[in-house]
C-alpha positions, 0 to 999 in steps of 0.5 A: 498539511494535516491529513486524516488517514483511513485504512482497513476498516473492513466495514460490514453490513452492521456498520451502518454509521461507522464510528471511524468516520469521526475520530476522537482527535481534538484538532478536527481541521484537515486538509484532505482525507485519504483512504488507503484501501479495504474500507469495506470487507467485500464487494459485489464481484468478489462476495459469495453472491452479488446480493451479499456483496451489494450490502457491503457496498452500500455501507461503503457508499454511505461511508464515502457520502458521510465523509463527503458531507462531513468534511467538505474536503478532497477525499483520495481513495486508493483501492484495496484488495477487498474494494478494488478498482471497479468497486472503489469507483462504484463507491464514489461515483458522483461525489465531486470532491472524491478522487480515486487514486490508482496509478495516478498523481494529482498535485494540491493545486488540482484539489483546490489546496493552493496553500500546499503548492509544491505537494502531489498526491500519488496512489497505487492500489489494486485492481483485484483481490489477489495481490501478492508480491511481485516475486513469490518467493515462497513458491520456490524451494530454494528461496522459501524460508519456512522449509527449514525454519523452526519458531526459533530461526524463522525470523532470521531465515526470513530476513536473510532470504528477504534481503537476498531477493530484494538485492537480486531484484535491485540488480535486475532493475538496474539492468545489471542482471537478466532473468538468468542471473536472477534464477542463478543467484536464487537457486531456481531451476527447471520449470520454475525458472520460467515462473520466475522470469514471468514474475520478473516482468511483473516486477519491472512493470509495476516498478516503472509505474511506481517510479513515475508516480513518485517522481511526478512533483517536487514533493510526492506523498505516495499511497499504496495499499500494499506496503513496501517489501521488508519494512517493520509492518510488512508481515500479513495478518493472515499468514499462519505459523511461520508464514506469519513471519515472511515478508509480503510487501511490494519489491517494486514499491520498495525499489521505487522509493529507494530511487525516486525519494518521494516525500513520504509513503503510506501502506495498509493491507497487513494490519500491522501499525508501524513507522519505518524509514527507507534509505534513498538516494536523497536521505531516509524517507518515512513509510507509515501504516496506520494499522487495522482499523487504521485511523490517523492524523498525519502532519506533513511538513516541507521537511521530509525528515519531519513527519507527525503521526497520531492515531485515534 
């Protein structure tokens, strides 16, 4: 299987016919096109004015029409935080080969890809602009790695806190710890404890959704705009100073991958190119971020231990 993977293009009103629509790669034959969010930089529901947002959406619409006409292939659309669900649906409305992939899985046969029987495409995107980690651990003094860090120590402290949060989140999802146990383990008390308990409920809800998506078929390719927590490309570009070294990915996604063992997973959002692996119950699984602007060809084999990624 060969996929054209596009993410975080952040097209604006000046990008009438974006060069990213036709990557400079010799093998131009693909089985499907996948956009993993933030194709445009604004939308009418979030921009300073509806008129400003409409200008961005006109570019986004032209972009999807171009893909639809140029490639004559299934187009799988994962909403980003800059083009969330409602916007993604507007950008692709009426395009018969475009499928908005949010909290949904489709098998290859549904897309007319009978040669790829046994594969499924699952997507989890954004419904709004704000897409923070399920446990916002930088909000709590006891778990914020920046409070006592320097430029020399931040990477160590950030990794240490990330490991603590991921570990206790896993115990919670396994049913081996409740909200009180998590709060005690992380040193969170008082009014902050109630906020943490609310965040744990969000974690559990998202995990259940993502686990269901990741186990939808024999070989699931899981596409999410926000990357898994604590992988090589889990540092968001907008973080300033020491906060730029703090992990910002999804804990729910990380644990869903770890337990469900999808064939491979793909993310965006952070603008960091990278390929990493997540240890699962069935062996390591690749996770990929094509960067920003992210344009890549991904060749998927039936063996999950083989994944070829080439950037344009």
